C-alpha positions, 0 to 999 in steps of 0.5 A: 704474573709469570712468577705468581703462577709458578708459585701457585703451581708449586703450592699446588704440587706440594698440597697434592703430594701431602708435603705441606701438612703432617695430616695429609700424608696419604701419599707419603711413603715413610722410610723404614725405621732402623730395627733396634737391637735387643740387648742380650740376656743373661746366660743360662747354665746350659749355655756355659762351659767352665774351665780353668787354664793353668797357663802351663805354669804361668801363676806358679812361684814361690808359695804361690799359684793360680789359673784363668777361669774361662767362660765359653758360650756353647749355646746358640745365641749371644748371652751375658755372664757377670764381669766378676763371677762368683766362684765357690771352691769344693773339695773331693766330697763337694763340700764348700771350702771356706776360701774367699775372694779378696775385694779389690781396693775402693770396691765398697760396695764398688763400681757397677760392672757391666756384664760381658756379652759372649757370642756362640763359640766365644770366651771370656777369662779371668785371672785367679791367684792364690797362696799355695804354701804354708807360709803363715805363722798359723796356716789354714790350707784347703784342697780344692777339687772343683770350682763352681761359678754362679750365674744368673741362671744356674751355676757351672762347675769344672775340676781344678786341683789346687792347694790354697793357704791363708792365716788361720784367723781369716782362712785362704783368699784368692785374688780374682781379676774382672772377666775379659773377652778372651782375644786370640793370640797373634803369632 
């Protein structure tokens, strides 16, 4: 009998607190749900500064040159930039130059490249390389004065003095690595 009354009391307590039925939860406190973080949206041109870093001549060699393309978030919120930005080269008169990026082998149309998220004040960079000397039987060279990067919401530009050469039939071409977050160097 003692066992039955203990079970009855336990059942009464469960029923009175609403624990036995989801529809009786008036007295229950629901634990707070974790807030879902929203994914950052694409950066606008006003959020991003473009620069080119020659890395003290690191890219210069026999008839070759290059620079790092650097995108820095100068805005107040985290936003995203394309992993492989579309670069256009301009001459001193702001005319578009016919210098095309090489498509890496196996990218037809290629893997899905997730965008790079940049927190305020953070940068990402991609190495760019090109032929800078007249090494072809029939050369086509252009003098670059400025580079432009197309973003989802506008475009950004920065000066770059460079000579790009290629075969006369295909024109100048350049290699572009994928954009990577710029990690601070350890000294």
